[in-house]
C-alpha positions as CSV (number, residue, x, y, z in Angstrom):
1,M,-66.9,154.6,75.3
2,K,-65.7,157.8,76.7
3,S,-65.0,156.2,80.0
4,H,-62.6,153.7,78.4
5,I,-59.2,155.2,78.7
6,P,-56.4,152.6,77.4
7,V,-53.8,152.4,80.1
8,L,-49.9,152.8,79.3
9,L,-50.9,153.5,75.7
10,P,-47.6,155.2,74.5
11,A,-45.7,152.3,76.3
12,V,-47.6,149.7,74.5
13,I,-47.2,151.4,71.2
14,E,-43.4,151.6,71.7
15,A,-43.1,147.9,72.9
16,L,-45.2,146.5,70.1
17,R,-43.5,148.6,67.3
18,P,-46.6,149.1,65.1
19,A,-44.8,151.5,62.6
20,D,-42.3,148.7,61.8
21,P,-43.3,147.4,58.3
22,A,-42.3,143.8,59.6
23,V,-45.1,144.2,62.3
24,R,-48.5,143.4,60.6
25,R,-50.6,141.2,62.6
26,L,-51.6,141.7,66.2
27,I,-53.8,139.6,68.6
28,D,-55.6,141.8,71.1
29,G,-56.5,139.0,73.6
30,T,-58.5,141.3,75.9
31,V,-59.9,144.0,73.5
32,G,-62.3,145.6,76.2
33,G,-63.4,148.9,74.7
34,G,-60.9,148.7,71.8
35,G,-58.7,151.6,72.7
36,H,-55.4,149.8,72.5
37,S,-56.4,148.2,69.2
38,Q,-57.4,151.4,67.6
39,A,-54.3,153.1,68.6
40,L,-52.1,150.3,67.2
41,L,-54.2,150.3,64.1
42,D,-53.6,154.0,63.8
43,A,-50.2,153.5,64.0
44,G,-49.6,151.1,61.5
45,I,-50.8,147.6,62.3
46,E,-52.5,146.0,59.3
47,E,-54.6,143.2,60.9
48,V,-55.9,142.5,64.4
49,L,-57.5,139.5,66.0
50,A,-59.7,140.7,68.9
51,L,-60.9,138.4,71.5
52,D,-62.9,139.1,74.7
53,R,-64.9,137.0,77.1
54,D,-67.5,139.8,77.5
55,A,-70.0,140.1,74.8
56,K,-70.7,143.6,75.7
57,A,-66.9,144.4,75.3
58,I,-67.0,142.8,71.8
59,A,-69.8,144.8,70.8
60,T,-68.4,148.1,72.2
61,A,-65.1,147.2,70.3
62,R,-66.7,146.7,67.0
63,Q,-68.5,150.2,67.2
64,R,-65.1,151.7,68.2
65,L,-63.2,150.0,65.4
66,A,-65.9,150.4,62.7
67,A,-63.6,152.4,60.6
68,F,-61.2,149.4,60.5
69,N,-63.8,146.6,59.9
70,R,-61.8,145.0,57.0
71,Q,-58.6,144.9,59.2
72,V,-60.3,143.6,62.4
73,A,-61.7,140.0,63.1
74,F,-63.5,139.6,66.4
75,H,-63.8,136.3,68.6
76,H,-66.2,136.2,71.5
77,G,-64.1,133.9,73.9
78,S,-61.2,133.6,76.1
79,Y,-57.6,134.7,75.1
80,L,-56.9,130.9,75.9
81,E,-58.6,130.3,72.4
82,M,-56.2,132.5,70.5
83,R,-54.6,129.6,68.8
84,A,-57.8,128.3,67.2
85,A,-59.2,131.5,66.5
86,A,-55.9,132.5,64.6
87,A,-55.9,129.4,62.8
88,A,-59.6,130.0,61.6
89,L,-58.3,133.1,59.8
90,G,-55.2,131.1,58.2
91,W,-52.8,132.9,60.6
92,T,-50.0,130.6,61.5
93,A,-47.8,133.2,63.3
94,V,-48.3,136.8,64.4
95,D,-46.0,139.8,65.0
96,A,-47.3,140.9,68.3
97,I,-49.8,140.0,70.9
98,L,-51.4,142.2,73.8
99,L,-52.9,141.1,77.2
100,D,-54.6,143.8,79.1
101,L,-55.6,141.5,82.0
102,G,-58.0,142.1,84.7
103,L,-61.3,144.4,84.8
104,S,-62.1,147.0,82.2
105,S,-63.7,150.4,83.0
106,L,-66.6,149.4,81.0
107,Q,-67.3,146.3,83.2
108,I,-66.7,148.3,86.4
109,D,-69.1,151.1,85.4
110,D,-72.0,148.7,84.5
111,P,-74.2,148.5,87.6
112,A,-75.7,145.3,86.5
113,R,-72.5,143.3,86.3
114,G,-71.8,143.2,90.1
115,F,-68.3,144.0,89.9
116,S,-68.3,146.9,91.8
117,F,-69.6,147.9,95.3
118,R,-70.4,151.5,94.1
119,F,-73.7,150.1,92.8
120,D,-76.2,147.9,94.4
121,A,-76.5,144.9,92.1
122,P,-76.7,141.1,92.1
123,L,-73.6,139.2,93.1
124,D,-72.3,137.9,89.5
125,M,-69.1,139.0,88.4
126,R,-68.8,136.8,85.4
127,F,-66.8,138.1,82.4
128,D,-68.9,136.0,80.1
129,A,-72.6,136.3,81.1
130,S,-73.2,133.3,79.0
131,D,-70.8,131.2,81.1
132,E,-72.7,128.4,83.3
133,G,-70.0,128.5,85.7
134,A,-70.3,129.8,89.3
135,T,-71.1,133.3,90.1
136,A,-70.0,135.4,93.1
137,F,-73.4,134.6,94.6
138,D,-72.6,131.1,94.4
139,L,-69.3,131.2,96.1
140,V,-70.4,133.7,98.8
141,N,-73.5,131.5,99.7
142,R,-72.3,127.9,99.2
143,L,-68.7,127.8,100.5
144,S,-67.8,127.0,104.1
145,S,-66.1,129.5,106.3
146,D,-62.8,127.8,105.8
147,E,-63.2,127.6,102.0
148,L,-64.1,131.4,101.8
149,A,-61.3,132.3,104.0
150,D,-58.8,130.5,101.8
151,L,-60.2,132.1,98.6
152,L,-60.0,135.4,100.2
153,F,-56.5,135.1,101.2
154,R,-55.2,133.4,98.1
155,Y,-56.9,135.7,95.6
156,G,-57.2,138.7,97.5
157,E,-54.4,138.7,100.0
158,E,-56.7,139.6,102.6
159,R,-55.0,139.7,106.1
160,H,-58.6,139.5,107.8
161,A,-60.0,136.7,105.5
162,R,-61.0,134.6,108.5
163,R,-63.1,137.3,110.3
164,I,-64.8,138.3,106.9
165,A,-65.5,134.5,106.0
166,R,-67.1,133.9,109.4
167,A,-69.2,137.2,109.1
168,I,-70.5,136.1,105.7
169,V,-71.4,132.7,106.6
170,E,-73.2,133.9,109.7
171,R,-75.3,136.1,107.4
172,Q,-75.9,133.8,104.4
173,P,-77.8,134.3,102.1
174,I,-76.1,137.5,100.7
175,S,-77.5,138.4,97.4
176,S,-76.4,142.0,96.5
177,T,-73.0,143.8,96.3
178,R,-73.9,146.5,98.5
179,E,-75.1,144.0,101.2
180,L,-71.6,142.2,100.9
181,A,-69.7,145.3,101.1
182,E,-71.4,146.7,104.1
183,L,-70.8,143.1,105.8
184,V,-67.2,143.1,104.9
185,A,-66.7,146.6,106.1
186,S,-68.5,145.9,109.6
187,A,-66.4,142.6,110.0
188,M,-63.0,144.7,109.6
189,P,-61.1,145.8,112.6
190,A,-61.6,149.5,113.3
191,A,-58.0,150.6,113.1
192,P,-57.2,148.9,110.1
193,R,-60.4,150.3,108.4
194,R,-59.5,153.8,109.4
195,R,-56.0,153.5,108.2
196,S,-56.6,152.0,104.7
197,R,-57.1,154.4,101.8
198,M,-59.1,151.7,100.0
199,H,-62.8,150.5,100.6
200,P,-62.7,147.9,103.1
201,A,-64.2,145.3,100.6
202,T,-61.8,146.0,97.8
203,K,-59.7,142.8,98.3
204,T,-62.8,140.8,99.0
205,F,-64.5,141.7,95.6
206,Q,-61.2,141.1,93.8
207,A,-60.9,137.6,95.3
208,L,-64.4,136.7,94.3
209,R,-63.8,138.1,90.8
210,I,-60.7,136.1,90.1
211,A,-62.1,133.0,91.6
212,V,-65.4,133.5,89.4
213,N,-63.3,133.8,86.2
214,Q,-60.4,131.5,87.1
215,E,-58.1,134.4,86.0
216,L,-55.0,133.3,87.5
217,D,-55.2,129.7,85.9
218,A,-55.8,131.4,82.6
219,V,-52.7,133.7,82.8
220,E,-50.4,130.8,83.5
221,Q,-51.8,128.9,80.5
222,V,-51.9,131.6,77.9
223,I,-48.3,132.5,78.1
224,P,-47.0,129.5,76.5
225,V,-49.7,129.6,73.7
226,A,-48.8,133.2,73.0
227,I,-45.1,132.5,72.7
228,D,-45.8,129.6,70.3
229,L,-48.0,131.9,68.1
230,L,-45.5,134.5,68.1
231,R,-43.0,134.6,65.0
232,P,-39.4,135.0,65.9
233,G,-38.7,138.6,66.8
234,G,-42.5,138.9,67.7
235,R,-43.5,140.4,71.1
236,L,-45.9,139.8,73.7
237,A,-47.1,142.6,76.1
238,V,-48.9,142.0,79.3
239,I,-50.6,144.6,81.4
240,T,-51.4,143.5,85.0
241,F,-53.2,145.4,87.7
242,H,-52.4,143.6,91.0
243,S,-49.4,141.8,92.6
244,L,-50.9,138.2,91.9
245,E,-51.0,138.7,88.3
246,D,-47.7,140.5,88.0
247,R,-46.0,138.0,89.9
248,L,-47.2,135.2,87.8
249,V,-46.4,137.0,84.6
250,K,-42.9,137.9,85.9
251,Q,-42.1,134.4,86.8
252,A,-43.5,133.0,83.6
253,F,-41.4,135.4,81.6
254,K,-38.4,134.6,83.6
255,R,-38.7,130.8,83.0
256,Q,-39.2,131.2,79.4
257,A,-36.1,133.6,79.1
258,T,-33.7,131.3,81.2
259,E,-31.5,128.8,79.3
260,L,-30.9,125.4,81.0
261,V,-27.6,123.6,80.4
262,S,-27.0,120.0,81.4
263,P,-23.9,120.0,83.7
264,P,-21.3,117.5,82.9
265,G,-22.1,114.1,84.0
266,M,-25.8,115.1,84.4
267,A,-27.4,114.2,81.3
268,S,-30.7,113.6,83.1
269,I,-31.2,117.3,83.5
270,E,-32.5,118.2,80.2
271,A,-31.0,121.4,78.5
272,K,-33.4,124.1,77.4
273,P,-32.6,127.0,75.2
274,A,-34.3,130.4,76.2
275,E,-37.3,131.0,74.1
276,V,-37.5,134.9,74.6
277,M,-35.7,137.7,75.9
278,L,-37.1,140.3,78.5
279,V,-37.6,143.5,76.6
280,N,-37.8,145.4,80.0
281,R,-36.5,143.8,83.1
282,K,-38.4,146.3,85.4
283,P,-42.1,146.7,84.6
284,V,-43.4,150.0,83.1
285,A,-45.8,152.0,85.4
286,P,-47.9,155.2,84.6
287,D,-46.2,158.6,84.9
288,R,-47.7,161.3,86.8
289,A,-49.5,162.8,83.9
290,E,-51.3,159.5,83.2
291,L,-52.5,159.1,87.1
292,E,-53.9,162.5,86.9
293,A,-55.7,161.8,83.8
294,N,-56.6,158.3,84.8
295,P,-56.5,157.2,88.5
296,R,-57.6,153.9,87.6
297,S,-54.1,153.1,85.9
298,R,-52.3,153.6,89.3
299,S,-51.8,149.9,89.8
300,A,-51.0,149.0,86.0
301,K,-47.7,147.5,85.2
302,L,-46.5,146.4,81.6
303,R,-44.0,143.7,81.0
304,V,-42.9,142.7,77.5
305,I,-40.9,139.8,76.0
306,E,-39.4,139.1,72.4
307,K,-39.3,135.7,70.9
308,L,-36.0,134.5,70.1
309,Q,-34.8,132.7,66.9
310,A,-34.9,128.6,67.4
311,K,-31.5,127.4,68.0
């Protein structure tokens, strides 16, 4: 638990207003190590519904939040299940929702999970180890060169996707993270490899992880669900860690915050009131002190919306 440092914590607390007496119930859709939930409970939240796809994260959060055991309900499952999980508690609406997307430090630092090329491990990368869906091993060894290249470009924004994909297919089968990372590095052109500050396999591992866990689809689907669960005046805060996630959240928030008015004589265009307002038009990023204390926060961005009263 010592390695779990919740990112953008002061900004999250400010955004979700836990000291406000009207803010009582929180859904933490990605509880991870429980750091955000702990701080929000300390600051005044009365009840938390904590979800996570990772059973190990649930176990870790239970331990961290043991002092609040009567205030916290846990649900092992995707944040897409938050509506049903809330209904099981008798909650029809909540005051705040937090989604800390992507990969947690606990998952990165677990050698057996296959998320990091720092360790030699099986190519797994599933958030939920009980999920019977495809693993990274399945994608790496069963997809064609074209399919792999499309995956690496779409989810990793990897400029050298075709070169890497061809190298992977020529080497199949590939069974471990270290083997894959070394292969990707050898497939990259020398000049960009020298210029880049990141490991050559970073984008490939990101793409495979996103594909295995269908992360972007889940992000698109969860935002309307979360907004529907909020009471008027309630807030949704989302922390993203790469441009694909942030772009999706930004666009979804903008759509929900935009009012559509039927032009005169064009009744076929359905009017739609804005459902939310943007609390911060520009995302909140870590300050220098946080970056020095927690380098893994460097790509984090926080966006927040508030649900409006129905017209």
